[in-house]
C-alpha positions in Angstrom: 124.0 97.4 87.5 125.6 97.9 84.1 123.6 98.7 81.0 124.5 95.3 79.4 123.2 93.4 82.4 119.9 95.3 82.1 119.0 94.2 78.6 116.7 91.4 79.7 114.9 93.7 82.2 111.4 94.9 81.2 111.0 98.5 80.0 109.1 100.6 77.4 110.1 102.0 74.0 112.0 105.3 73.7 112.7 107.5 76.7 115.9 109.1 77.9 118.8 108.4 80.3 119.5 111.6 82.4 122.2 111.5 85.0 120.6 110.2 88.2 122.4 112.1 91.1 120.6 109.8 93.5 123.9 109.0 95.3 123.5 112.3 97.1 120.7 111.0 99.4 119.8 107.3 98.6 122.0 106.1 101.5 120.6 108.6 104.0 117.9 107.4 106.4 114.8 109.6 106.6 114.8 112.2 109.4 111.6 113.5 111.1 111.6 117.3 111.1 110.8 119.2 114.3 107.2 120.5 114.3 107.1 123.7 112.3 106.1 127.0 114.0 103.5 127.6 111.3 102.0 125.9 108.2 100.2 127.2 105.1 97.7 124.5 103.9 96.2 125.1 100.4 92.5 124.2 100.0 93.3 122.3 96.8 96.2 119.8 96.7 94.6 117.4 94.3 93.0 117.0 90.9 89.4 117.9 91.1 87.1 120.3 92.9 88.7 122.6 95.5 87.7 122.3 99.1 85.7 124.8 101.2 87.2 125.8 104.6 85.5 124.3 107.7 87.4 126.7 110.1 87.9 130.4 110.4 90.4 132.8 111.9 90.8 132.3 115.6 89.7 128.6 115.7 91.8 126.1 117.6 92.6 123.0 115.6 94.2 119.6 116.4 96.6 117.7 114.3 94.6 115.5 112.0 91.4 117.5 112.3 89.5 118.0 109.0 89.6 121.7 108.2 88.3 121.7 104.6 86.2 119.5 102.4 84.0 119.3 99.3 80.9 117.3 98.5 82.2 116.6 95.0 83.3 113.0 94.2 86.5 114.0 92.6 88.0 115.9 95.5 89.8 115.1 98.7 89.5 116.7 102.2 92.3 118.7 103.9 93.4 118.2 107.5 95.4 120.3 110.0 99.1 119.2 110.1 99.9 120.8 113.4 98.0 121.7 116.6 97.4 125.4 116.9 95.3 128.4 116.1 94.0 129.4 112.6 95.8 132.7 111.9 94.1 133.4 108.6 92.1 131.9 105.8 93.4 133.9 102.8 95.5 133.8 99.6 99.2 133.0 100.0 102.0 132.2 97.4 101.7 128.6 96.0 104.4 126.5 94.4 102.5 126.6 91.1 103.3 130.3 90.9 100.1 132.1 92.0 98.4 133.1 95.2 95.7 130.6 96.2 93.4 130.2 99.2 95.1 128.6 102.2 94.6 128.0 105.8 97.4 129.5 107.9 97.9 127.7 111.2 100.3 128.8 114.0 101.4 126.1 116.3 100.7 126.3 120.1 102.5 124.2 122.6 105.4 121.8 122.0 103.4 118.6 121.4 100.8 117.4 119.0 97.2 116.8 120.1 95.8 114.4 117.5 92.3 113.9 116.2 92.4 110.4 114.7 90.0 108.7 112.3 87.6 106.0 113.3 89.2 102.7 112.1 87.9 99.1 111.8 89.1 96.4 114.2 90.2 94.2 111.3 90.5 95.7 107.8 90.7 92.2 106.2 87.0 91.6 107.2 85.8 95.2 106.6 83.7 95.9 103.6 85.3 97.3 100.5 83.0 100.3 100.6 83.9 101.2 104.2 87.6 101.0 103.4 87.2 103.2 100.4 85.3 105.8 102.5 88.0 105.7 105.1 90.7 106.3 102.4 88.7 109.3 101.3 88.2 110.7 104.8 91.9 110.5 105.3 92.5 112.9 102.4 94.8 110.5 100.5 95.8 111.4 97.0 98.4 110.1 94.7 101.8 111.0 96.1 103.8 110.4 93.0 103.1 113.8 91.7 99.6 113.8 90.0 97.7 114.0 93.3 94.6 112.2 91.9 92.2 111.4 94.8 93.0 107.7 95.7 89.4 106.8 96.6 88.4 107.7 93.0 91.0 105.3 91.6 89.7 102.7 94.0 86.2 103.0 92.5 86.5 102.0 88.8 83.3 101.9 86.7 81.5 98.6 86.5 82.2 98.4 82.8 86.0 98.6 83.4 86.9 95.4 85.3 90.3 95.6 87.1 92.5 92.5 87.2 96.0 93.9 88.2 97.3 96.4 90.7 100.7 97.9 90.2 102.6 99.6 93.0 105.0 102.2 91.5 108.4 102.1 93.1 110.3 103.3 90.0 111.2 106.8 91.2 112.8 107.5 87.8 113.1 111.3 88.3 116.7 112.4 88.9 117.8 113.3 92.4 114.7 112.0 94.2 115.1 109.2 96.7 112.2 109.4 99.2 110.3 106.4 97.7 113.6 104.4 97.8 114.0 105.2 101.5 110.3 104.4 102.2 110.8 100.9 100.6 113.7 100.3 102.9 112.3 101.8 106.1 108.6 101.0 105.9 108.6 97.8 103.9 105.8 96.0 105.8 103.5 99.0 106.1 103.8 99.7 102.3 103.0 96.1 101.4 100.0 96.1 103.8 98.8 99.3 102.3 99.1 97.7 98.9 97.1 94.7 100.2 94.4 97.1 101.6 94.0 98.8 98.2 93.8 95.5 96.4 91.1 94.4 98.8 89.1 97.6 98.0 89.4 96.7 94.3 88.6 93.1 94.9 91.6 91.8 93.0 94.5 89.4 93.8 97.2 90.1 91.2 99.7 92.6 92.5 103.0 93.8 91.0 105.6 96.1 92.6 107.6 97.8 89.8 111.1 99.0 90.9 113.9 100.3 88.8 117.0 98.0 88.9 119.2 100.8 90.3 117.5 100.2 93.7 118.9 96.7 94.2 118.6 96.9 98.0 114.9 97.9 97.8 114.2 95.0 95.4 115.9 92.6 97.8 114.2 93.9 100.8 110.7 93.9 99.2 111.2 90.4 97.8 112.3 89.0 101.2 109.3 90.5 103.0 106.8 89.4 100.4 108.1 85.9 100.8 108.1 86.0 104.6 104.6 87.5 104.8 103.4 85.0 102.1 101.9 87.7 99.9 100.8 87.0 96.4 102.8 89.9 95.0 105.4 89.9 92.3 108.4 92.2 92.6 109.3 93.3 89.0 112.7 94.8 88.4 112.6 97.4 85.6 115.2 99.0 83.4 116.6 102.3 84.6 115.2 104.7 82.1 113.1 107.9 82.2 110.0 108.2 82.4 109.7 104.6 83.6 107.6 105.7 86.5 104.9 107.2 84.3 101.7 105.1 84.6 101.4 104.2 80.9 105.1 103.4 80.6 105.0 101.3 83.8 102.0 99.3 82.6 103.7 98.6 79.3 106.9 97.5 80.9 105.3 95.3 83.6 102.4 93.8 81.7 102.9 94.6 78.1 99.6 96.4 77.9 99.2 99.6 75.9 96.9 102.2 77.3 95.1 103.8 74.4 95.6 107.4 73.4 93.4 109.5 75.6 92.7 106.5 77.8 93.4 105.6 81.5 95.1 102.6 83.1 91.6 101.2 84.0 90.9 100.9 80.3 93.3 98.0 80.2 92.3 96.5 83.6 95.0 98.1 85.7 95.2 100.5 88.7 98.6 102.1 89.5 99.5 103.7 92.8 102.7 105.1 94.3 104.8 103.7 97.1 104.1 106.7 99.4 100.4 106.4 98.7 100.4 102.8 99.9 102.1 103.9 103.1 99.5 106.7 103.6 96.7 104.1 103.1 98.2 101.9 105.8 98.6 104.8 108.2 95.0 105.8 107.7 93.3 102.4 107.9 95.5 100.8 110.6 96.5 103.8 112.7 93.7 106.3 112.0 96.1 109.0 110.8 95.0 111.3 107.9 97.5 112.4 105.3 99.3 115.3 107.1 102.9 114.4 106.5 105.1 112.7 103.9 108.8 111.9 103.1 110.5 114.3 100.7 114.0 114.6 99.4 115.9 117.9 99.8 118.9 117.7 97.5 121.1 119.1 94.8 124.6 120.6 94.4 123.3 123.9 95.9 122.2 122.4 99.3 124.7 122.1 102.0 123.6 118.8 103.6 121.2 116.9 101.3 118.8 114.5 103.0 115.4 112.8 103.2 112.9 114.5 105.5 109.6 113.5 107.0 107.8 116.9 106.9 104.3 118.1 107.8 102.1 119.2 104.9 102.2 123.0 104.7 105.8 123.4 106.0 107.5 126.3 104.1 110.2 125.3 101.7 112.6 127.6 103.6 112.2 125.6 106.8 113.0 122.3 104.9 116.0 123.9 103.2 117.3 125.2 106.5 116.9 121.7 108.1 119.4 120.6 105.4 122.0 123.3 106.2 120.6 126.0 103.9 121.6 127.0 100.3 125.0 127.7 98.9 125.7 131.2 97.7 125.9 129.9 94.1 122.3 128.6 94.0 120.7 129.3 90.7 117.4 127.4 90.7 115.1 125.6 93.2 112.6 123.1 91.9 109.6 121.5 93.5 110.0 117.9 92.4 112.8 116.8 90.1 114.5 118.7 87.3 112.6 116.9 84.5 109.0 117.6 85.6 109.5 119.8 88.5 108.5 123.5 88.8 111.1 126.3 89.4 110.3 128.3 92.5 110.5 132.0 92.9 109.8 132.1 96.7 110.9 129.7 99.4 108.1 130.7 101.6 105.7 128.6 99.6 104.4 125.5 101.4 105.1 121.8 100.8 102.0 120.0 99.4 100.8 116.4 99.7 102.4 115.8 96.3 105.8 117.5 97.1 108.2 114.6 96.6 111.3 116.8 96.7 113.0 120.2 96.7 116.0 120.2 94.3 118.4 123.1 94.6 120.9 123.5 91.8 123.8 125.6 90.8 124.2 127.0 87.3 126.8 124.3 86.4 124.1 121.7 86.5 121.6 123.6 84.4 121.2 123.5 80.6 122.1 126.5 78.5 119.0 128.6 78.5 119.7 130.1 75.0 117.3 128.9 72.3 118.0 128.4 68.7 115.8 127.6 65.7 114.7 124.0 65.2 117.1 122.0 63.0 114.6 119.3 62.1 116.8 116.6 63.6 113.9 114.6 64.9 115.6 113.8 68.2 112.6 114.8 70.2 110.4 112.5 68.2 112.8 109.6 68.7 112.6 109.8 72.5 108.9 110.7 73.1 107.3 107.8 74.9 103.8 108.8 73.7 104.8 108.8 70.0 104.1 112.5 69.5 105.9 115.1 67.4 106.9 117.7 70.0 108.5 120.1 67.6 105.4 120.3 65.5 103.2 120.8 68.6 105.6 123.5 69.8 105.3 125.4 66.5 101.5 125.1 66.5 101.3 126.6 69.9 103.6 129.4 69.0 101.3 130.3 66.0 98.1 129.8 68.1 96.9 126.9 66.0 95.2 125.2 68.9 92.8 123.1 66.9 95.8 121.6 65.0 97.4 120.9 68.4 94.4 118.9 69.5 94.4 117.0 66.2 98.1 116.2 66.7 97.4 114.8 70.2 98.6 117.5 72.5 96.5 116.2 75.3 98.2 112.8 75.1 101.5 114.4 76.2 102.4 113.3 79.8 104.8 116.3 80.1 107.7 114.2 81.0 110.2 116.7 79.5 112.2 114.1 77.5 111.8 116.2 74.4 113.2 119.4 75.9 116.0 117.4 77.6 117.4 116.1 74.3 116.7 119.1 72.0 120.1 120.4 70.7 118.5 123.8 70.0 117.5 124.3 73.6 113.8 124.8 72.6 111.6 124.6 75.7 109.3 122.1 74.0 107.4 120.7 77.0 106.9 124.3 78.3 105.3 125.2 74.9 103.1 122.1 75.1 101.9 123.0 78.6 101.0 126.5 77.3 99.2 124.8 74.4 97.1 122.6 76.7 96.0 125.6 78.7 95.2 127.7 75.7 93.4 124.9 73.9 91.3 124.2 77.0 90.5 127.9 77.3 89.5 128.0 73.6 87.2 124.9 73.9 85.5 126.4 77.0 84.8 129.6 75.0 83.3 127.6 72.1 81.1 125.8 74.6 80.0 129.0 76.2 79.1 130.5 72.8 77.2 127.4 71.8 
């Protein structure tokens, strides 16, 4: 779809237009990977309190068996993704760059032995509370990247009434196509998962937001919504980054502005990802906990890019090998897309619930890593979807003025990376902002401890 034909399609102010590179995999059907020989399952794959292990070395576990949990409300249980024996409960390398506690399971036998959840006979007549509990027991978190526990989103405070549910099918990050393939291959399951979440929330207004570069997904979803007689609206959206960020999506789809420091529920909206809806369906209808997901393995440094259905905890190397392996000229490997993803130093790290892709790139696709002084051009300000001043925030972090950072709204940054993408001086603006958030939080905690 041309830029001129998109002018009437909803969007948000500002943002950027990076090259998409989705043609590498958007036409390729998802392939289920063979069961991995071993998995490394972190005890925290979500925002909130880490889980405590329920198993120890030598224990036999079944696929779907709960192996870690927490009593905290903002947390999400962890399940075994293969049938086998617990080889260790110890610290292993994590995609975020440190060693963290994980449960290492080695597979035994050639087939899965499942431990399924107890499910209702008819979810349409099951109480909202019971459905929410089942979503929690399944260990479902937001699969768009944030990994916020889904049952928490489904439990808004009484003083924040919800009137709209938005299903996020934008997938605006370059290279990634797993949500696109899910919409084509699991259309009915996704729509039913959306209906289940809307029943939990007790609302009837549902919107599916999809960027207009996915015309086949829009047509497929529209056709099935009509045939299933669902009260959902399929909303085409302009192709622009970061259209899939919650606040941008709500603005584009409903014209509502989430206040600075606020959440979507502050404007009566709950947003969830396409893959999350599929996981909800699998849990409530089939009794399957979240132990696998679709992810995209792509880039100009991978020999045979594709979309894979992989078990949680599968080492990156296994996924890369399933797509033919890396080219000799490989320069960087990201977990996620190149805009918000994290560069990896070790391909033995495991896939997580929120791993939407593994992007492997040659140096020809990477920006020049040389940095120059800021030229005060204001380009970063002109593209920031949160109306921040990234260059000022960057300088404040460099000079350790963390209180000034807070006053200038550093915690309102969604870390989309648009500022760093357009900076002609190559300043790693979003990276400085991430450092500033961490340092500012650390400073606030010290102040509280002293008080």
